[in-house]
C-alpha positions in Angstrom: -175.7 -28.1 145.6 -177.5 -27.4 142.6 -181.3 -26.2 143.3 -183.9 -27.6 140.1 -184.9 -24.9 137.6 -188.9 -25.3 138.3 -189.5 -23.1 140.8 -187.5 -20.6 138.6 -189.5 -21.2 135.4 -192.6 -21.3 137.7 -192.2 -18.1 138.6 -191.4 -16.8 135.2 -194.2 -18.2 133.5 -196.6 -16.7 136.5 -195.2 -13.3 136.2 -195.3 -13.5 132.2 -199.1 -14.8 132.9 -199.7 -11.9 135.9 -198.2 -9.2 132.6 -200.6 -10.7 130.1 -203.8 -11.1 131.8 -203.3 -8.1 134.0 -203.9 -5.5 131.4 -206.7 -7.1 130.1 -208.4 -7.6 133.9 -207.6 -4.1 133.9 -209.3 -3.0 130.7 -212.6 -5.8 131.5 -213.2 -3.5 134.9 -213.0 -0.3 133.0 -215.3 -1.1 130.5 -217.9 -2.6 133.3 -217.7 0.6 134.6 -218.5 2.6 131.7 -221.5 0.2 131.1 -223.0 0.2 134.7 -221.8 4.1 135.9 -224.9 5.0 133.5 -227.5 3.4 134.5 -226.7 3.4 138.6 -226.5 7.3 138.2 -230.2 7.4 136.0 -231.3 5.2 138.7 -229.8 7.4 141.9 -231.0 10.6 140.1 -235.1 9.0 139.0 -234.9 7.9 142.4 -234.4 11.1 144.7 -236.8 13.0 142.2 -239.5 10.9 142.9 -238.8 10.9 146.8 -238.8 14.7 146.5 -241.7 14.9 144.2 -243.8 11.9 146.5 -242.7 14.3 149.5 -243.6 17.7 148.8 -247.1 16.3 147.5 -247.4 14.2 150.7 -246.5 17.3 152.9 -249.2 19.4 151.2 -252.1 17.0 150.8 -251.5 14.7 152.8 -250.6 10.5 152.0 -254.3 10.8 149.8 -252.2 12.4 147.4 -250.4 9.6 146.1 -253.5 8.1 145.4 -253.9 10.9 142.1 -251.1 9.8 140.4 -250.5 6.2 141.7 -253.7 4.8 139.8 -251.2 5.7 136.5 -248.3 4.7 137.6 -248.3 1.8 139.9 -250.0 -0.2 136.9 -247.4 -0.1 135.0 -245.0 -0.4 138.0 -246.8 -3.7 138.9 -247.0 -4.9 135.1 -242.9 -4.1 134.4 -242.1 -6.8 137.5 -244.8 -9.1 135.7 -243.3 -8.8 132.3 -240.0 -9.5 133.5 -241.3 -12.3 135.4 -242.9 -13.9 132.0 -240.0 -13.4 130.3 -237.6 -15.3 132.9 -240.0 -17.9 133.8 -240.6 -16.9 137.1 -244.3 -17.9 138.2 -246.8 -15.5 139.3 -248.4 -16.3 142.0 -250.4 -12.9 143.1 -251.0 -9.6 141.5 -252.3 -6.1 142.6 -252.2 -3.5 140.2 -253.8 -1.0 142.4 -254.1 -1.6 145.7 -254.1 1.2 148.2 -252.7 0.1 151.8 -252.3 3.7 154.2 -250.8 1.3 156.9 -248.1 -0.4 154.9 -248.0 2.6 152.4 -248.3 -0.7 149.4 -249.8 0.9 146.4 -249.7 -2.6 144.5 -247.3 -5.8 144.1 -246.3 -8.6 142.8 -246.0 -12.0 144.3 -243.2 -14.7 142.5 -242.1 -17.5 142.8 -238.6 -19.1 141.1 -236.7 -22.5 141.0 -233.2 -21.3 143.2 -231.6 -24.1 141.5 -232.2 -22.4 137.9 -229.5 -20.0 137.0 -231.9 -18.1 134.3 -234.2 -17.3 136.5 -231.7 -16.2 139.2 -230.2 -14.2 136.4 -233.5 -12.8 136.1 -234.0 -11.4 139.6 -232.1 -8.7 138.5 -234.4 -7.4 136.0 -237.2 -7.8 137.2 -236.5 -5.9 140.4 -235.4 -2.8 137.6 -238.4 -3.0 135.8 -239.9 -0.4 136.7 -236.7 1.5 135.7 -237.5 0.6 131.9 -240.5 0.6 132.2 -241.5 3.4 133.2 -239.0 5.4 130.8 -240.6 3.5 127.7 -244.2 4.6 129.0 -242.7 8.4 129.4 -241.3 8.1 126.0 -244.8 7.5 124.4 -246.2 9.9 126.8 -244.0 12.6 124.8 -244.5 11.0 121.5 -248.3 11.8 121.8 -248.1 15.2 123.3 -245.3 16.5 121.5 -243.4 14.3 118.8 -241.8 16.6 117.0 -239.7 17.1 120.4 -239.8 13.3 119.9 -238.2 13.8 116.8 -235.5 15.9 117.6 -234.5 13.7 120.8 -234.3 10.4 118.5 -232.4 12.0 115.7 -229.8 13.5 119.1 -229.6 9.7 119.7 -228.6 8.7 116.8 -225.1 7.1 115.8 -224.9 9.7 113.0 -225.1 12.4 115.3 -222.5 14.6 116.4 -220.7 14.2 119.7 -220.0 12.0 122.9 -223.1 10.7 125.1 -222.7 13.4 127.5 -223.3 16.2 124.5 -226.1 14.2 123.5 -227.9 14.4 126.8 -228.0 17.7 127.3 -228.9 18.1 123.7 -231.6 15.6 124.3 -232.6 17.9 127.4 -232.2 21.4 126.1 -234.4 20.1 123.1 -237.1 18.6 125.3 -237.4 22.1 127.3 -237.1 24.0 124.8 -240.2 22.5 123.0 -242.2 21.7 126.3 -241.5 24.7 128.9 -242.7 27.4 126.6 -244.7 30.4 127.5 -247.4 29.8 125.3 -247.8 25.9 126.4 -248.4 27.0 129.5 -251.9 28.4 128.0 -252.6 24.8 126.9 -254.5 21.7 127.8 -252.1 19.8 126.3 -249.3 21.0 128.3 -251.0 20.3 131.8 -252.3 16.7 130.6 -248.9 15.9 129.7 -247.3 17.1 133.0 -250.4 15.4 135.1 -249.8 12.0 133.0 -245.8 12.7 133.7 -246.0 13.3 136.8 -248.2 10.1 137.4 -245.5 7.9 136.1 -242.6 9.9 137.3 -243.3 9.3 140.9 -243.6 5.5 140.7 -241.3 4.2 138.5 -238.3 4.2 140.8 -237.9 0.1 142.1 -239.1 -0.1 146.1 -236.8 -1.2 148.6 -238.1 -4.9 148.5 -237.4 -4.3 144.5 -233.9 -3.6 145.2 -233.6 -6.7 147.7 -234.9 -9.0 145.1 -232.9 -7.5 142.1 -229.6 -8.2 144.4 -230.2 -11.6 144.3 -229.6 -12.2 140.8 -226.7 -9.6 140.7 -223.6 -11.9 141.6 -224.7 -13.7 138.5 -225.0 -10.9 136.0 -221.8 -9.5 136.9 -220.0 -13.2 136.5 -221.6 -13.1 133.2 -220.5 -9.7 131.9 -216.7 -10.2 133.4 -216.8 -13.4 132.4 -218.0 -12.2 128.4 -215.6 -9.1 128.5 -212.4 -10.7 129.7 -212.9 -13.5 127.1 -213.3 -10.6 124.2 -210.2 -9.2 126.0 -208.4 -12.3 125.8 -209.4 -12.8 122.1 -208.2 -9.5 121.3 -211.1 -7.5 120.6 -209.8 -4.1 120.9 -210.8 -2.0 124.3 -211.9 0.9 122.2 -214.0 -1.1 119.5 -215.8 -2.4 122.9 -216.6 0.2 124.4 -218.4 2.1 120.8 -220.2 -1.6 120.7 -221.4 -1.4 124.4 -222.3 2.1 124.4 -224.4 1.8 120.9 -226.2 -1.3 122.6 -227.0 0.7 125.5 -227.3 3.8 123.7 -231.1 3.2 123.2 -231.8 2.3 126.7 -229.4 5.2 128.3 -231.6 7.7 126.4 -234.8 6.6 127.6 -233.6 6.7 130.9 -231.9 10.5 130.4 -235.5 11.4 128.7 -236.7 9.9 132.1 -234.4 12.2 134.2 -235.7 15.5 132.4 -239.4 14.9 132.0 -239.4 14.2 136.0 -237.1 17.1 136.7 -239.7 19.4 134.6 -242.9 17.9 136.7 -240.6 18.1 140.4 -239.8 21.6 139.3 -243.7 22.6 138.2 -245.1 20.8 141.1 -242.3 22.7 143.8 -243.5 25.9 142.2 -246.7 25.4 142.2 -246.9 23.8 146.1 -244.6 26.8 147.1 -247.9 28.9 148.0 -249.5 26.4 150.3 -248.5 25.5 153.4 -247.2 22.1 155.1 -250.2 20.7 156.5 -248.3 17.0 157.0 -245.3 15.0 157.4 -244.1 13.2 154.6 -242.9 9.6 155.4 
């Protein structure tokens, strides 16, 4: 009995399809990792810096110490949410830019609603949730430009497309430049330095998304991930070179990564100074 050739042909076609699509899928997820991993790393570091700095202040000065920084950082946090709500057409039902509540620990809030059937609005949940990271980073960049414009210009030059080195080398160069310009012995005797550090502390200790923010962002993660995977896959399927896609993506996300890196540097400086100053004070309270 002669078996039909269809199963063999189907198997051969499937093998060819896997052989052709498999590498593209691997490149797709590799590119997504290159794109998303730095952002996740920056978010984790900023969140950690905020937590340890706030905790240190709370241990020395109590819960009300959050008011010393929240008056500025919280409105920037909430306005970042509100701006993204506007971009993605969410309806803002209620907003409080600074309304401290010791019992709940909440300092402000934005209550918004969206149409669950609208994919664009569901897509926006991700960006609304992470908005304080972006808004806070931009605010820190503006503070650096206002108080130390020379350092800001040098950092900007290091992030340019013409600058030598990869992303890691550029980040190290930015950190070195800012530390060298701001953390200078002579600066410790100027009012400009201490006002700058205080304002950085105000913004930096309130720019990380809250647990509820992350929960809201999670509602849009699936759609964002699907769009990214589909886009990268189609480009790879069309024959776009992987290295070219990496360079394009890094170039596109470069400004965002640069500003997040700047936020990490400035928040680190503020955290070190807080720990140095409060190291001489006894712990009087338990941090949350």
